[in-house]
KEKE-698439 format. One record per atom (N, C-alpha, C): x, y, z; residue in one letter. Coordinates in pm, whole numbers, plus 32768, in hexadecimal, padded with zeros to 4 digits. Example, Ala and Ser with C-alpha at 12.3 -4.5 7.8 and 13.67 -1.06 7.14 Angstrom:
% residues 2
85277DC7830CA 84CE7E3E830CA 85287EB6830CA 85057F1F82C4S 85577F9682CAS 850A80038313S 
//
This chain:
% residues 419
1CB6668E33A5M 1C426648336CM 1C6365B43360M 1C08655A3391D 1C2664CB338ED 1C1764943301D 1C4A641732EED 1C4D63DC3268D 1BC163C7322FD 1B62639F3288G 1ADB63883256G 1A9F6406321AG 1AAC64763260A 1A7764F5322DA 1AC1651F31AFA 1B43650131A8L 1B9065273132L 1B6264DA30B7L 1B4B645730C7F 1B1B64083055F 1A8C6430302FF 1A3964503092A 19B1647C3075A 19B364FE3026A 1A09655A304FR 1A1765D83007R 1A4965C12F7AR 1AAB65672F6BA 1AE5654D2EE7A 1A7C65152E89A 1A2A64B52EBBQ 19C3647C2E64Q 195964E22E41Q 193165322EA3M 18CC65992E88M 190466002E26M 198366242E38G 19C166842DDEG 19CC664E2D51G 19EF65CD2D44L 19F7658E2CC0L 196E65902C7BL 1907656A2CC5S 188065652C8BS 185065F02C64S 186A66522CBBL 184066DA2C9CL 188D67122C26L 191066F92C22G 1961672A2BB3G 193666EF2B2EG 190A66712B30F 18D966312AB5F 185166692A8EF 17F866722AF0H 176D669B2AD5H 1763672C2AA9H 17B767832ADFI 17A368122ACAI 17B3683A2A38I 180767F229EFI 181768132961I 179367FB2916I 1752678C2933F 16D3676D28F2F 166567CC2922F 167067F529A0A 160C685229D6A 161268D92990A 168C69112980V 169669952943V 166F699128AFV 16916925286BI 1668691927DFI 15D0690C27D6I 159468C32835G 150368B32837G 14BA69362851G 14FC69942893I 14C06A1728AAI 14BE6A6B282AI 152D6A6827E0A 15406AC72772A 151A6A9326E8A 152E6A1126CEM 151469DF2647M 148369F4261AM 141E69E32673P 139569FE2646P 13816A8D2613P 13CB6AEC264AV 13C06B76261BV 13EE6B80258AV 145B6B3C2569L 148D6B3F24E0L 142C6AFC2480L 13F76A8824A9M 139F6A40244BM 131D6A8D2434M 12E86ACD249CV 126E6B1B248CV 12886B962435V 12FB6BD7244AA 131D6C4D23F9A 13256C272366A 13636BB32349A 136E6B8722BDA 12E46B692282A 128D6B2B22D1E 12076B0C229CE 11B76B8B2282E 11C06BEB22DDI 11776C6922C9I 11A56CAC2248I 12296CAB2230L 125D6CE721B5L 122C6C9A213BL 12226C172147W 11EF6BC720D7W 115D6BE820BBW 110D6BEE2125R 107E6C0B2112R 106A6C9620D5R 10C26CF320FAR 10B26D7D20C8R 10E36D8C2039R 11516D472016T 11906D5C1F93T 11766CEE1F2FT 11556C761F60G 11466C051F06G 11CB6BCC1ED7G 123B6BFC1F0FD 12C06BCF1EE7D 12D86B411F1BD 12F06AE01EC3P 13026A541EEEP 137F6A3F1F44P 13E16A991F37D 14596A8C1F8CD 14346A992020D 13DB6AF3203FY 13B16B0320CBY 13626A8920FBY 13126A4E20A1E 12CA69D320C6E 132E696520E8E 139369572094R 13F768EF20ACR 144169082130R 146269882149L 14A669A921C7L 14516985223FL 13D269AA223BA 1379698D22ABA 137568F822C7A 136D68A7225FK 136568162272K 13EA67DB22A0K 1457680E226CV 14DC67E02297V 14F26801232AV 14D3687C2350W 14E868A523DBW 1487685C2439W 140F683B2408A 13B067F1245BA 13E467652478A 142267242415K 145B669F242BK 14CC66A62492K 1520670B2486G 158B671B24E8G 155467322574G 14EB6784257CT 14AB679D25FDT 1479671C263BT 143F66C525EAA 14086647261CA 147565EE2655A 14E765E72610V 155665932641V 158765C526C8V 159F664626D2F 15D3667C2750F 156B667527C0F 14EC6686279CF 1483667C2802F 147D65EF283BF 1486658A27E5A 147E65002812A 14EE64DE2874A 156865032851V 15D964E428A9V 15D265392927V 15A865B6291AG 1599660C298FG 153165D729F0G 14C4659E29BAA 145C65662A10A 149164F12A60A 14DE649A2A1FV 151564252A64V 157964502ACFV 15D764A82AAAS 163E64D22B0AS 160265242B7AS 159865702B5EG 155665BB2BC7G 150E65622C2AG 14D464F42BF8T 149464932C50T 14FA64522CACT 156E64312C74V 15DA63F82CC5V 160164582D35V 160B64D82D14L 162F653D2D78L 15CA65412DEAL 154B65362DCAS 14E5653D2E33S 14F064C72E92S 151064502E5EF 152463DD2EB5F 15A363EC2F07F 160D641D2EC9E 168B642D2F10E 167E64902F84E 162D64F52F73L 161D65572FDDL 15EA6515305DL 158B64B9304EG 1557647330C3G 15B2640630F6G 15F563BF309BL 1648634E30C2L 16D0637930FAL 170B63E030BEL 1790640B30E8L 178D64723158L 172164BF315FF 1719652931C4F 169465233210F 167B64B33255P 15FC64A7329EP 15ED650E330DP 165D65383348G 1656659F33B0G 161F6621337CG 164066413300F 160C66BB32C3F 157666B032AAF 154B663E3275M 14BD662D3258M 146B662C32D9M 14A265F03342K 145A65ED33C2K 1449667933FBK 14B366C833F1L 14AF674F342AL 145D67AE33D5L 147167A93351A 143C681332FBA 13C867E832A3A 139C676A32ADG 133467393255G 12B6678C3254G 128F67BD32CAA 1213680B32D3A 121D6890328BA 129768C23279I 12AA69433235I 12BB6931319EI 130E68D13176I 132D68C330E8I 12C26874309EI 1261683C30E6G 11F967ED30A5G 11A9683C3040G 118868B93061I 1136690B3006I 117F69292F83I 11F869612F85P 1239697B2F04P 125768FC2EB5P 1277688D2EF9F 128E68112EAFF 120D67DD2E70F 119D67ED2EB5S 111C67C42E7CS 10FA681A2E02S 1112689B2E0DL 10F868F42D9CL 115368D32D26L 11D068AD2D45E 122C68862CDAE 11FA68082C94E 11C467AA2CE1G 118D67322CA4G 111767522C49G 10C167AE2C73F 105067D82C20F 108268172B9FF 10E8686E2BA9A 111F68AF2B32A 115F68482AD4A 11A367E52B0FF 11E3677D2ABEF 117C672E2A6DF 111067032AAEF 10AB66B62A66F 1065670B29FDF 105167892A1AT 101767E329B6T 107267EC293CT 10F367FB2955E 1154680228E8E 115267822895E 114E670F28D8A 114F66902891A 10D266802839A 105F66A3286EI 0FE166942823I 0FE266EC27A6I 1006676A27B7F 0FFE67C62745F 107267B226E3F 10E2677A2712L 114B675626B3L 111A66E52658L 10CE66882692G 10926620263EG 1033665A25D7G 0FE266BA2600V 0F8766FD25A1V 0FD767402533V 104367832559Y 109367CC24F6Y 10D5676C2494Y 110F66FF24C7L 115866A32470L 10FE6659240FL 10856636243CY 102E65E223EAY 0FB3662D23B4Y 0FAE66AF23CAG 0F3766F823A1G 0F496753232AG 0FB5674322DEW 0FCE679D226DW 0F5867A0220BW 0F20672C21EDD 0EB26726218DD 0E2E66FF21D0D 0E2C67042255R 0DB666D3229DR 0D6D674022EBR 0DAF67B02303V 0D6E681E234BV 0D7D689E22F9V 0D2E6901231AK 0D34697F22D2K 0DBB69C422EBK 0DEA6A16228CP 0E6D6A56229CP 0E7B6AA5231DP 0E156AF32340W 0E206B4323B9W 0E2A6AEA2435W 0DE56A782432M 0DE96A1C24A2M 0E7169D824ABM 0EAB69BC2437H 0F2F697E2435H 0F9869DC246FH 0F926A5A2446I 0FF06ABD247BI 0FDA6ACF2512I 0F5A6AD2253AA 0F3A6AE225C8A 0F736A6F261BA 0F6E69F525E5S 0FA56983262DS 103C6992263FS 108069C825D9G 110F69E125E5G 112E6A4C264DG 10D96AB32652V 10EB6B1C26B7V 10DB6AE12744V 10786A892754V 10656A4927D7V 10E069F627FCV 111969B1279CV 1194696327B6V 120369C127E8V 12136A3327A4A 127C6A9127CBA 12636ACB2857A 11E76AF12873V 11C56B2E28F4V 11D16AC92965V 119E6A4F294FS 11A369EA29B8S 123269BB29D1S 128669B72969G 13126995297DG 135869FB29D6G 133A6A7B29BDL 13716AE42A12L 133A6ADB2A9FL 12B86ABD2AACA 127A6AB22B2FA 12BA6A432B81A 12D769D12B41S 131969632B88S 139D69922BC3S 13EA69DA2B73A 146B6A0C2BA2A 145A6A6F2C14A 13F56AC42C0CV 13DC6B272C74V 13C06AE32CFAV 136B6A7D2CFAF 13466A3D2D78F 13BA69EE2DB5F 140769AA2D61V 147B69612D94V 14E469C22DCAV 14FD6A2D2D80T 15606A8F2DADT 15326AD42E2CT 14B06AE02E3EL 147A6B1D2EB7L 149F6ACA2F32L 149D6A462F24V 14C769EF2F93V 155A6A072FB3V 15AD6A0E2F4BN 163B6A252F61N 16526AAE2FA0N 16066B112F75A 16136B972FB0A 15F26B943044A 158B6B493069W 15676B3D30F7W 15D76AF93145W 16156A96310AM 16846A51314EM 16F86AB03167M 170A6B133111N 17766B733120N 17546BE43181N 16D66C08318BA 16AB6C7431E6A 16236C4E3220A 16216BF1327FP 15A16BBC32B1P 15546C203305P 14D26C1832FAR 14766C66334DR 13EF6C20334ER 138D6C573399G 13086C1C339EG 12F76BB3340AG 13426BBE3478F 133A6B5C34E4F 13846B92355EF 13756B4B35CER 13CB6B5E3642R 14116ADB3660R 148E6AE2368CL 14DC6A6C36ABL 14DB6A563742L 149F69E7376DV 149569C737FCV 14C969393811V 1534692D385ED 157068AA387BD 158C685A37FDD 15C1689F3799G 15E6685C371DG 1572683A36C1G 14F9686836E0Q 1484684D368EQ 144768D0365DQ 140B68CC35E6L 13C8694135B1L 1338694635E5L 131269B53621V 128A69C73654V 12526A4A361CV 11CF6A5B362CD 118B6AD235F7D 11AD6AE63563D 11A16A7A3518I 11C96A7C348BI 11646AC93437I 11986B2133E4D 11476B6F3387D 11826B5B32FBD 11516AF732AFP 118C6AD9322BP 118A6B4F31CBP 11226BA131D2L 111B6C133177L 11856C7B319AL 119B6C91321CM 12066CEB3245M 128E6CB4321AM 129D6C303222A 131C6BF131FAA 133B6C0D3168A 12D36C163115M 12E76C2C3086M 130E6CBC3066M 130E6D1330CBT 133B6D9D30B6T 13CD6DAE30DET 14176D4230E5T 14A56D493107T 14EE6DB330B4T 15476E0030F0P 158C6E6B30A6P 15E76E393037P 16056DB83036F 16586D822FC9F 16056D622F4CF 15806D652F58A 152C6D382EEAA 153E6D8D2E6CA 153A6E112E7BL 15386E672E05L 15B76E582DB2L 162A6E5E2DF2H 16A46E592DA0H 16C36DCC2D6FH 16A36D642DBDE 16BE6CDC2D8EE 16646CBA2D17E 15E56CDB2D20I 15886CB92CB5I 15A96D052C35I 15BE6D872C3FT 15DA6DD52BC6T 16626DB02B8BT 16C56D9F2BE1H 174C6D7C2BB2H 17496CF62B69H 17006C952BA2M 16F96C0F2B67M 16AA6C102AE6M 16376C532AE5A 15E46C562A6CA 162F6C9829F8A 166E6D082A14V 16BA6D4E29ACV 172D6CF7297BV 17706CB129D6A 17DD6C5729AFA 17A96BE82953A 17306BB7296EA 16F66B4E291AA 16DE6B81288CA 16A26BF72881Y 16846C2C27FCY 17056C4C27AFY 17656C8B27F1M 17DE6CB327A9M 18326C3A2782M 18436BD927DDS 18986B6627BFS 185C6B0F2751S 17DA6AF92756T 17996AA726F0T 17986AEC2668T 177A6B6D2668A 17776BB725E9A 18026BBE25AAA 18686BD025FDI 18F16BD425C8I 19196B4A2595I 18F26AE125DDG 19106A5A25AEG 18CE6A3C2529G 184F6A64251BA 18096A50249CA 18476AA7242EA 186D6B212451A 18AD6B7A23EFA 192F6B3D23BBA 19786AF92414A 19F66ABB23EAA 19DE6A4F2381A 19736A022393I 1954699A2330I 193869D822A8I 18EC6A4322A7H 18CA6A812227H 193C6AD721F0H 19956B042249A 1A0F6B452219A 1A656AE021CDA 1A6A6A662201W 1AB169FB21BBW 1A7269E22132W 19EC69E3212EG 19A969D120AEG 19CA6A3F204BG 19D26ABB207CL 19F46B2B2023L 1A856B271FF7L 1ADD6AF6204EL 1B696AE92026L 1B796A801FB8L 1B296A181FBER 1B2E69AF1F58R 1AE569D91ED8R 1A7B6A271EE9D 1A2D6A531E74D 19FE6AE21E8BD 1A506B451E6AP 1A2C6BD11E84P 19AB6BFE1E3FP 197E6BB31DDCR 19056BDC1D93R 18856BA21DCFR 18916B541E38S 181C6B111E72S 17BC6B761EB0S 17456B801E77A 16E16BDB1EAEA 16AC6BA71F34A 16A06B231F3FL 166B6AE91FBBL 16C66B0A2031L 17466AF62021H 17A36B102091H 17AF6BA520AFH 17A46BF72049R 17A86C882060R 172F6CB320B3R 16BA6C7F2091K 16426CA220DEK 16496C6A216CK 16786BEF2179A 16836BB221FDA 16E76BFF2253A 17556C262217F 17BC6C73225FF 17816CF72290F 172F6D37223DG 16F26DB52265G 16946DA522DBG 16436D3922DBI 15E76D22234BI 16366D0923CCI 169F6CBA23C2C 16F26C9B2438C 17336D182471C 17656D6E2419L 17A36DEB2449L 173B6E462489L 16C26E472452A 16596E9C248BA 16396E75251BA 16496DF4253BL 16336DC625C5L 16B16DD52619L 17246DB725DDA 17A16DB3262BA 17D36E3D2652A 17D16E9C25F5I 18126F1D260CI 17D96F682683I 17566F80268CP 17256FCE26FFP 173C6F8A2785P 172A6F07278CF 173E6EC1280BF 17D16EBE2832F 18296EB227D1T 18B86EB127EFT 18E76F392821T 18B06FA427E8L 18D8702A2812L 18A07050289BL 182C701B28BFV 17F1703E2940V 182A6FEA29B2V 186A6F7A2992Q 18996F2029FAQ 19016F5E2A5AQ 19606FAE2A29P 19BF6FEB2A88P 197B70432AF1P 1912708A2ACCA 18C970DC2B2EA 188670842B97A 184E70132B6CL 18126FB62BCBL 187D6F772C24L 18F26F5F2BEBG 19606F2B2C3CG 198B6F8D2CA7G 1989700C2C88H 19AA70742CEBH 194470722D5DH 18C470682D3BF 185B70612DA0F 186B6FE32DF5F 188B6F742DB5A 189F6EF72DFFA 19136F042E60A 197F6F452E34G 19F26F582E8CG 19CF6FA72F09G 1979700B2EF9Q 194F705A2F6DQ 18FD70072FCFQ 18A76FB12F9BQ 18566F5B2FF2Q 18AC6EF6303BQ 190E6EBE2FF5V 196A6E603035V 19B96EA630A3V 19E86F1F3087A 1A346F6B30EAA 19E16F863167A 19616F9C3155K 19096FBC31C6K 18E56F413217K 18C66ED231D4W 188F6E5E3219W 18F36DED322DW 195A6DE531D7Q 19BE6D7B31E4Q 1A4A6DB631CEQ 1A776E0C3228P 1AF96E4E3215P 1B6F6DEC320DP 1B636D78324EM 1BD06D173245M 1BDD6CE131B7M 1B6A6CCF3172K 1B706CA030E8K 1BB56D06308FK 1B976D8730A2L 1BD76DEE3051L 1C6D6DF0306AL 1C946DE330E9A 1D236DDF3108A 1D676D6730C8A 1D206CF530C5A 1D586C7D3086A 1D616C8E2FEFA 1CFF6CD02FB3M 1D036CE82F23M 1D7E6D372EFBM 1DA46D982F4FE 1E176DEC2F31E 1E956DC12F7AE 1E856D5B2FCFR 1EF26D2E3027R 1F2C6DA63072R 1ED16DF730A6L 1EF66E6E30F3L 1F0D6E443183L 1F876E4C31B1M 1FA86E193236M 1F8C6E7E32A4M 1FA66EFE3288E 1F996F6432EFE 1F276FC432CFE 1EDD6FEB3337T 1E7570503329T 1EB570D53304T 1E7F711832A1Q 1EBD71953276Q 1E5A71EE322CQ 1E78726E3231A 1E2F72D131E2A 1E7572DF315BA 1E28730130F6G 1E6373103070G 1E9D728E303DG 1E59721F3058A 1E8D719B3032A 1E93718E2F99A 1F03715A2F65P 1F10714D2ED4P 1EC870D02EA0P 1EA570D22E22L 1E6F705C2DDEL 1EE670152D9EL 1EFE6F9A2DCBN 1F736F4F2DA0N 1F4D6EEF2D31N 1F6C6F142CB6L 1F4C6EC22C41L 1FCA6E7F2C0DL 20016E262C5FG 207C6DE12C38G 20F16E412C39G 212F6E562BC6P 21A36EB12BC3P 217E6F452BCDP 20FC6F642BC2V 20D06FF02BC2V 2083700E2C42V 20A8707D2C84K 205F70AC2CF9K 202571362CDBK 1FA371432CF4V 1F6071C22CDCV 1F4672042D63V 1F8E726F2D85P 1F8072AD2E0AP 1EF172D82E29P 1EC272B22E9FG 1E3F72DF2ECEG 1DC8729D2E8CG 1DE172492E26A 1D7172112DD9A 1D1F71AE2E2BA 1D5F715F2E82L 1D1371012ED4L 1CBB714B2F38L 1CEF71B62F6FS 1C9E72082FCAS 1C2672432F81S 1C3C726E2F05F 1BCC72A52EB7F 1B6672382E98F 1B9771C02E75L 1B3E71512E58L 1AE671312ED0L 1B2171372F47A 1AD971102FC0A 1A85717F2FFCA 1AB371FC2FEFT 1A737269303AT 1A4B72E22FE6T 1A6C72E12F63N 1A5873572F0DN 1AAF73CC2F38N 1B1973AF2F81D 1B7674152FB1D 1C0373DF2FA1D 1C5774272F55F 1CDF73F82F3DF 1D3173F22FBEF 1D0774383027D 1D4C743430A7D 1D0273E13110D 1C9C739630E5G 1C4E73453142G 1CA172D73182G 1C7672AB31F9V 1CBD72433243V 1C8771BA321BV 1CE2715F31FCV 1CBE70D631D8V 1D007078323CV 1CB1701D3274K 1CE66FBE32D5K 1D406F583292K 1DAF6F3732D7G 1E096ED032A7G 1DF16E4C32EDG 1E336DE232BDL 1E216D5E32F9L 1E4E6D59338AL 1EA56DB633B3E 1ED36DB9343DE 1E606DCC34A0E 1DEF6DFD3471E 1D7C6E1634C8E 1D306D9634EAE 1D526D2734A7F 1D046CAC34B6F 1D5F6C3834DDF 1D2A6BD33524P 1D7C6B60354AP 1DB56B1A34CFP 1E356AFB34D4E 1E776AC03460E 1E376A3B3438E 1E0169F03499K 1DC4696F347AK 1D45697E3425K 1D0E69F73422D 1C946A1033D5D 1CB06A4B334BD 1D2D6A68332CW 1D4B6AA832ACW 1D246A4B3238W 1CE16A7F31D1P 1CC16A2D315CP 1D406A033113P 1D32699B30C3H 1DA369663077H 1DD469CE3011H 1E5369C42FECE 1E8E6A252F8FE 1E506A1E2F03E 1E0769B12EE5M 1DC869AB2E60M 1D626A1A2E4FM 1D316A542EBDV 1CD66AC72EB3V 1D1C6B392E6BV 1D996B4E2E8DR 1DE86BB92E4ER 1DF76BA02DB8R 1E176B242D93W 1E2C6B062D06W 1DA96B0A2CB7W 1D3D6ADD2CF7G 1CBC6AE72CB6G 1C956B772C9CG 1CB16BCD2CFDW 1C946C5C2CF0W 1CE26C9A2C7CW 1D636C792C74L 1DB76CB02C09L 1D866C822B7FL 1D626C022B75V 1D316BCE2AF5V 1CAF6C142ACDV 1C536C202B2CM 1BD26C5D2B0FM 1BE26CEF2AE4M 1C306D3B2B30V 1C426DC92B12V 1C8F6DDA2A8FV 1CF66D892A7BG 1D456D932A01G 1CF26D782985G 1CA46D0C2989I 1C506CEB2916I 1BE46D542902I 1BA66D7F296FG 1B3D6DE52963G 1B706E662924G 1BE86E8F294BT 1C236F082913T 1C406EF8287ET 1C7B6E85285AA 1C9B6E6B27CDA 1C1D6E662778A 1BB56E2527ACL 1B386E1B275FL 1AF36EA22753L 1B016EF727B9A 1AC86F7E27AEA 1B0B6FCB273DA 1B8E6FBA272EG 1BD56FF826BFG 1BA66FC12639G 1B946F3C2634W 1B606EFD25BAW 1AD56F342597W 1A806F4225FCA 19F86F7425E5A 19FA700525B9A 1A53705625F1A 1A5C70E325CAA 1A8470F02537A 1AE1709E250BL 1B0970A0247EL 1A9670732425L 1A4C700E2453G 19D96FE02406G 196D704A23FCG 195470912469L 18F170FC2468L 191B716C240AL 199B718F240CL 19CD71F723B3L 19B971D02322L 19D571522302G 19C371232279G 19327127224EG 18D7710322AAR 184971042287R 181671932276R 184871F022CAL 181E727B22BCL 184E72B62238L 18C27289220CR 18F772B8218BR 18C372672115R 187072012136K 183271AA20D1K 189C71672079K 1907713C20BAR 197070F42073R 1964705E208FR 1970700A202AP 196C6F792042P 19E76F4E2092P 19DB6EE620E0P 1A4D6EBA2130P 1AC16E8D20D9P 1B376EC120F7G 1BAD6E9B20ABG 1BE66E1620DBG 1C4B6DE72094R 1C876D6520B4R 1CC06D632141R 1D036DCE2169W 1D406DD021EEW 1CD56DCE225BW 1C676E0F2244Y 1BFD6E0D22AAY 1BBC6D8322B0Y 1BAF6D42223EL 1B796CBB223EL 1BD86C5B2287L 1C5A6C6B2272L 1CBC6C1822B9L 1CB76C332350L 1CA76CB32373A 1C9D6CD52402A 1C206C972440A 1BB26C9823F5T 1B366C5B2425T 1B466BC52436T 1B8A6B8623D7L 1BA26AF723DFL 1BF36AD6245CL 1C596B282478A 1CAA6B1124F0A 1C5C6B2C256FA 1BFE6B8B2569A 1BAF6BB025E0A 1B436B4925FFA 1B226AF225A0G 1AB26A9725AEG 1AA56A512635G 1B0D6A0A2663P 1AFE69C026E1P 1B196A13275EP 1B4C6A8D274ET 1B7C6AD627C3T 1B0B6B012821T 1A956B1D27E9G 1A256B43283FG 1A016AD328A0G 1A036A57286FF 19E469E528C5F 1A5169CF292EF 1ACC69E82907I 1B3B69DF2968I 1B276A4729D7I 1AFE6ABF29B1A 1AE56B282A15A 1A726B022A72A 1A0B6AC12A3CV 199B6A942A90V 19CD6A302AF8V 1A1D69D02ACDE 1A54696D2B2AE 1AAA69B12B94E 1AFE6A0E2B69A 1B556A552BC7A 1B036AA62C2BA 1A986AE42BFCG 1A446B342C54G 1A036AE02CC1G 19D66A662C9CW 19996A112D01W 1A0069DA2D62W 1A7C69C72D36I 1AE669A12D93I 1AFA6A102DFBI 1AFB6A8D2DCCV 1B096AFE2E29V 1A956B002E8CV 1A1C6AED2E5AT 19A66AF32EB0T 19A26A832F16T 19B96A092EE9E 19A769942F41E 1A20697B2F9AE 1A9769792F61V 1B0E69612FB2V 1B2869D8300EV 1B076A4F2FDFG 1B1B6AC63031G 1AC26ACB30ABG 1A526A7E30ABR 19F96A7B311FR 1A2A6A1E318DR 1A8569C5316BQ 1AB6696531CDQ 1AFD69AC3241Q 1AF7697232B8P 1ACB68EA32DCP 1A3768DE32FBP 19E4693632C5W 1956693732E3W 19036900326FW 189D68B0328FT 1836688E322DT 17CB68FB322ET 179B691E32A3V 1746699432B5V 179A69F83302V 17BA6A6632C4Y 181F6AC232F6Y 17FF6AF23385Y 185D6AD733DEG 184F6B023468G 17EF6AB034BBG 17B06A493480V 174B69FA34C6V 1770696634CDV 1795692C345DL 17AF689C3455L 18336883340DL 189068423454R 191168213417R 190367A533BER 1957679E3359T 1951673032FAT 196C66AA333ET 19C766A7339EN 19E1662B33E7N 196465F6342BN 19106650345BD 1895662834A1D 182566073441D 182E663933C6A 17C466213364A 17D965A03317A 185865753307A 1877650232B3A 1852647E32F6A 1837641A32A3T 1816639532D4T 188E63543319T 187763043383P 18E662BD33C4P 1909623A337EP 18C7621A3310M 18DE619A32CBM 19706190329DM 19B4611F32B6P 1A3F6110328BP 1A4A60EC31F6P 1AC660EC31C5N 1AE660C0313CN 1A9D611030D1N 1A90619230E8L 1A4E61E53083L 1AA261F53005L 1B1F61C83008W 1B7261D12F90W 1B3D61742F22W 1AF4610B2F4AI 1AC160AC2EE7I 1A5860ED2E8BI 19ED61292EC4P 198E616D2E69P 19CD61E02E1DP 1A3262212E58L 1A77628D2E10L 1AB962592D92L 1AFD61E72D9DV 1B3F61AC2D28V 1AD7617F2CC1V 1A6B613E2CF1V 1A04610D2C97V 19C361802C4AV 199E61EA2C92F 195E625B2C50F 19BF62A22BF2F 1A3D62A62C13S 1AA062E32BBBS 1AA4629A2B36S 1AA462152B3CV 1AA761C52AC1V 1A2561D92A71V 19B361D82AB7V 193261EA2A73V 192C62712A2DV 195562DC2A74Y 195263612A37Y 19B4636B29C2Y 1A25632829CDL 1A856329295FL 1A4962E828E3L 1A0B627328F5L 19CE622D2884L 195B627F284AL 190A62BA28A2L 189A630C2873L 18CC63862827L 193C63C02854S 19776432280ES 19A3640C2782S 19DD63942775V 1A08636526F2V 199163542694V 1924631826C8V 18AD63012677V 186E6386264AV 186263E426A9V 182664652689V 187E64B02624V 190064AE263BT 195B64F425E0T 195264BB2553T 194F64352549A 194463F724C5A 18C1641C2481A 1854642024CFT 17D264442497T 17D064D32464T 1806652E24B5I 180765BB248DI 186565D32417I 18D965912416V 193665A123A6V 18F465732324V 18AD6503232BR 186764D322B3R 17FC65362288R 17B6656D22EAH 174D65CF22CDH 1789664D228DH 17FD667922C1V 183F66F1228BV 187066D621FEV 18A7666121E5R 18D76640215FR 1866664020F8R 17F066182123E 177D661D20CAE 175566AD20ADE 176C67032112T 174A67912103T 17B667DB20B5T 183367B220C6V 18A467F32084V 18E567902026V 18A867751FB5P 18E167131F58P 196167471F18P 19AE66EB1EE0S 1A2A67131E9DS 1A08676B1E24S 1A5867D31E0DP 1A3D682E1D9EP 1A5767EB1D18P 
//
């Protein structure tokens, strides 16, 4: 891969890695704020009113930064990868247009929610929050649909390097759509709910008698536990799809060099016999292709392997955390100190797993931008000195991260005052 394509990939990866955190929070936080408001309207408990307003302010901060970083991504897609836009523009135009419609819907109704507490009827206020939650999810669905198509393209014929007989609706039925969309949406809900639970776990550790933090912690667990427990099953389904459509990526994830039956799952120091074959084929003796089947120049970078280990390791640990939480709720026991400490430690790990998962998805697709159709070298801009915008954007994102972090820390301190 030439230097220009490498810098283009690095800048796109930096922008995506920054934006995705705000995107997943934007998907899930509206669910928490609406749940708190519904409980307030039903019970009249002022703690739920305060929670709804606190979570709404947090949603607004993350939405604003996510909107800016998402706009930057849309420009970068055309500027850094004009070959991709030229080839695939006719196909990806529909889902990107739908994503834009969902984004503006989310922005409008978030404004209604933030400023309509005393200006619209209660049912209308709740409805506006529901629209924010649904449209946030819809935005993610349409964007992920484009990525799914890039991983398993269909809906066209390739003639002399050009796409002909384009069927955009057929393209949206790509076999990668179901597992990418569900896996990503579930990751958004679980990571955000666990992150919010960690904040309120900290509040309970500082003030175990706080009714507000106890109620907030309960709402967060109600969202986090089911999604965290279902995620491993979705990961298994995703592994099967990858094995079918991108066997080289699966081999890179496991660093499996030789094709073999009964392939083990290599989790660092631990190897589980036949588990990789089961993941790929539902058969412990199934055959899994190794990297030897593919040209060495096309092998994805080794970071795919490390991203896979991080994602699976965190997912497994969080599933254990969720199982303990479910057991405690079934027994109607309040969370103990050790569980609160575990939740506090788990807070950032969901977001780390999201980042690792996208590394596996994107780096594992290389050297292709559109799998099997368009190589990244051919999609990237020929413009020289791309290291300059990479450095500039790195500094801008660093400064923006500092500002957002300071804003959220101040907001959390207001929510979790000293005991």
